[in-house]
C-alpha positions in Angstrom: 60.7 -40.1 -9.3 60.1 -42.8 -7.1 57.7 -40.6 -4.9 55.7 -39.8 -8.1 55.4 -43.4 -9.0 54.3 -44.2 -5.5 51.6 -41.5 -5.7 50.5 -42.6 -9.0 50.1 -46.3 -8.0 48.3 -45.1 -4.8 45.7 -43.3 -6.9 45.2 -46.3 -9.4 44.6 -48.7 -6.3 42.0 -46.4 -4.7 40.2 -46.0 -7.9 40.2 -49.8 -8.4 38.7 -50.2 -5.0 36.0 -47.6 -5.5 37.5 -45.1 -3.1 38.3 -42.4 -5.5 37.3 -39.0 -4.1 34.1 -37.4 -5.6 34.0 -33.9 -6.9 31.3 -31.5 -5.1 28.4 -30.5 -7.1 27.5 -26.9 -7.3 24.5 -26.1 -4.7 20.9 -26.2 -6.3 19.3 -22.7 -6.9 17.7 -21.3 -3.6 14.2 -20.4 -4.2 13.5 -16.7 -3.9 11.5 -15.5 -0.8 8.2 -13.9 -1.6 6.3 -11.7 0.7 2.6 -11.3 1.1 2.7 -8.3 3.4 2.0 -4.7 2.5 4.9 -3.2 0.4 6.7 -0.1 1.3 8.8 2.0 -1.2 12.0 3.8 -1.7 12.4 6.2 -4.7 9.9 3.9 -7.0 7.3 1.5 -6.0 9.8 -1.5 -5.1 8.1 -3.5 -2.3 9.7 -4.9 0.8 8.0 -6.5 3.6 6.9 -4.5 6.6 6.8 -6.7 9.7 3.8 -6.6 12.0 4.8 -7.4 15.5 2.9 -8.6 17.5 0.6 -10.6 15.3 -2.5 -8.5 14.3 -5.6 -8.5 12.6 -7.2 -6.1 10.0 -10.2 -4.6 11.5 -11.2 -2.0 8.9 -10.4 -2.6 5.1 -10.9 0.8 3.4 -10.9 -0.9 -0.2 -13.3 -3.7 0.9 -15.6 -1.3 2.5 -15.4 1.4 -0.4 -19.0 1.0 -1.3 -20.2 1.3 2.2 -18.6 4.8 2.6 -20.4 8.0 1.8 -18.7 10.1 -0.9 -18.8 13.8 -1.3 -16.4 16.6 -2.5 -17.1 19.3 0.2 -19.8 20.9 -1.9 -22.2 17.9 -2.9 -22.7 14.3 -1.9 -21.9 12.0 -4.6 -23.2 8.8 -5.8 -21.3 6.0 -4.0 -19.4 3.4 -6.4 -21.4 4.8 -9.5 -21.3 3.1 -13.0 -18.4 3.9 -15.1 -20.5 5.8 -17.5 -21.5 8.6 -15.3 -20.2 12.2 -14.8 -17.2 12.0 -12.6 -16.1 15.7 -12.4 -17.4 15.8 -8.8 -14.5 13.3 -7.7 -14.4 9.5 -7.7 -12.7 6.4 -6.4 -12.3 2.9 -7.5 -10.0 -0.3 -7.1 -7.5 -0.5 -9.8 -5.2 -3.0 -11.5 -1.8 -2.8 -9.2 0.4 -3.7 -12.2 -0.4 -0.3 -14.0 1.2 1.4 -11.0 4.3 -0.8 -10.7 2.9 -2.8 -7.8 3.0 -6.6 -7.4 0.0 -8.5 -8.9 -2.8 -8.9 -6.3 -1.8 -5.7 -4.2 -4.8 -4.0 -3.3 -4.8 -0.3 -4.7 -7.3 2.5 -4.4 -7.5 5.3 -7.0 -8.8 8.5 -5.6 -9.5 11.7 -7.8 -10.6 15.0 -6.4 -13.3 17.1 -7.9 -12.4 19.2 -10.8 -15.6 21.1 -11.0 -14.5 23.7 -8.4 -14.6 21.6 -5.0 -11.0 20.3 -5.6 -11.6 17.7 -2.9 -12.8 14.0 -2.4 -14.1 12.6 1.0 -14.8 8.9 1.7 -16.7 8.7 5.0 -16.7 5.1 6.3 -19.3 3.5 8.7 -18.8 4.0 12.4 -16.0 2.3 13.9 -14.9 1.8 17.7 -11.4 2.6 18.2 -9.2 0.6 20.6 -5.9 1.3 22.1 -3.1 0.2 20.0 -5.1 0.4 16.7 -3.0 1.6 13.8 -3.6 2.9 10.3 -1.4 1.7 7.5 -0.9 2.4 3.7 1.5 3.7 1.2 0.4 6.8 -0.7 1.8 8.3 -4.0 0.7 10.1 -6.9 -0.2 7.8 -9.9 2.5 7.1 -12.3 0.3 8.0 -15.2 -0.2 11.6 -13.8 3.1 13.7 -14.4 1.6 17.0 -13.0 -0.1 15.7 -9.8 0.1 17.8 -6.8 -2.3 16.6 -3.8 -2.9 16.0 -0.1 -3.7 12.6 1.3 -5.6 12.7 4.9 -7.0 10.6 7.3 -9.7 12.6 9.2 -13.0 11.6 10.9 -16.3 12.7 12.3 -16.7 12.3 16.0 -19.7 11.0 18.1 -21.3 14.3 17.8 -20.9 14.5 14.2 -18.2 17.2 14.3 -15.6 17.0 11.6 -11.9 16.7 12.9 -8.6 16.6 11.3 -6.1 13.9 12.1 -3.1 13.1 9.7 -2.0 14.7 6.4 0.7 13.8 3.8 1.5 15.9 0.7 2.6 14.4 -2.5 3.6 15.5 -6.0 4.6 13.6 -9.1 8.0 12.1 -9.0 8.1 12.1 -5.2 8.9 8.8 -3.4 5.9 7.2 -2.0 5.2 7.7 1.8 4.8 4.7 3.9 2.2 5.3 6.7 1.8 3.3 9.9 0.1 5.7 12.2 -1.0 5.2 15.8 -4.7 5.7 16.4 -4.5 5.5 20.2 -5.5 9.2 20.6 -9.0 8.0 19.6 -9.2 4.9 21.9 -12.5 4.3 23.4 -14.0 6.6 20.9 -16.5 5.5 18.1 -15.7 7.6 14.9 -16.5 7.8 11.2 -13.0 7.7 9.5 -12.8 9.7 6.3 -10.2 9.3 3.7 -9.4 12.6 1.9 -7.6 13.7 -1.2 -7.3 17.4 -1.9 -6.1 19.1 -5.1 -3.3 21.8 -4.3 -3.4 23.6 -7.6 -5.1 24.2 -10.8 -4.2 22.5 -14.0 -5.0 22.8 -17.7 -6.0 19.2 -17.3 -7.3 18.9 -13.7 -7.7 15.0 -13.9 -4.0 14.9 -13.5 -4.4 14.7 -9.9 -4.9 11.0 -9.2 -3.8 9.6 -5.7 -3.0 6.1 -5.1 -3.5 4.4 -1.7 -2.1 1.0 -1.2 -3.8 -1.3 1.0 -5.3 1.3 3.4 -6.5 -0.5 6.6 -6.6 -0.3 10.3 -5.1 -3.3 12.2 -5.1 -4.3 15.8 -2.8 -6.6 17.7 -4.3 -10.0 18.5 -2.0 -10.3 21.7 
C-alpha cells in the first residue's frame, strides 16, 4: 500500500512540474511515390518503373514522328496522318487516350490497325536514323482491351542504306495475353543509317477484321548519355 501511495504521489508531482510524459502521435501519411518512366506490365496493364541506367536520352520518338513516317500496307502506299473521315480499310495509326487502355494519364500510346482489305499489314517507315553502339529500342506491346479477338504480330524492321528491306525483331500477341515489355539492343546496326519501320501484321481472318488493334506504349529509341 505504501509503495502504491509513493508512486501515485510521484506521478502527481511530475505532472505539477510540467514533466508528465507525452503520448507519441501516429506518424503522418507518407506521400505515395509516383513514376514518370515508361510502364511495364504483368498480367494486366499495371505500370511499374523501368530504370534506365546509365542516364539516357530519347533519340527517336516514334509517336512524335508519326506524321513524318511513310505509311503502307504492303500493297499500297497510304496517306500519312489522314483526316478521320477517310476510308481506313488500308490500315491506319493514331495516338490515343491512354486511359481507354488502362494506362496512366499522359502515357504516350500508339494505336495501329492492319489493313482489312486483303493486305493484312501496316508498315510505318520512319526517316533515316544513324544508329550508334548502345542504342536501344523500348516499348510495351499488347492487343487493345477493346478487341477480344485480336491476333497480331508486332515487329521492328528496317530499310538498309541500299533500300533493301530487313527483318529485325518480332513479337506475337493475342487478346488476353500479358503485354510484352521490350528493351532491345540495336548495336547490331551500329554505324549504319537505316529507316526503322514499325509493323503490325494480322494473323487470322475475322468476321470483323477491325478487331486487330495493336497498342505500342511510348515506342522510342534511347541512347546512353555517359
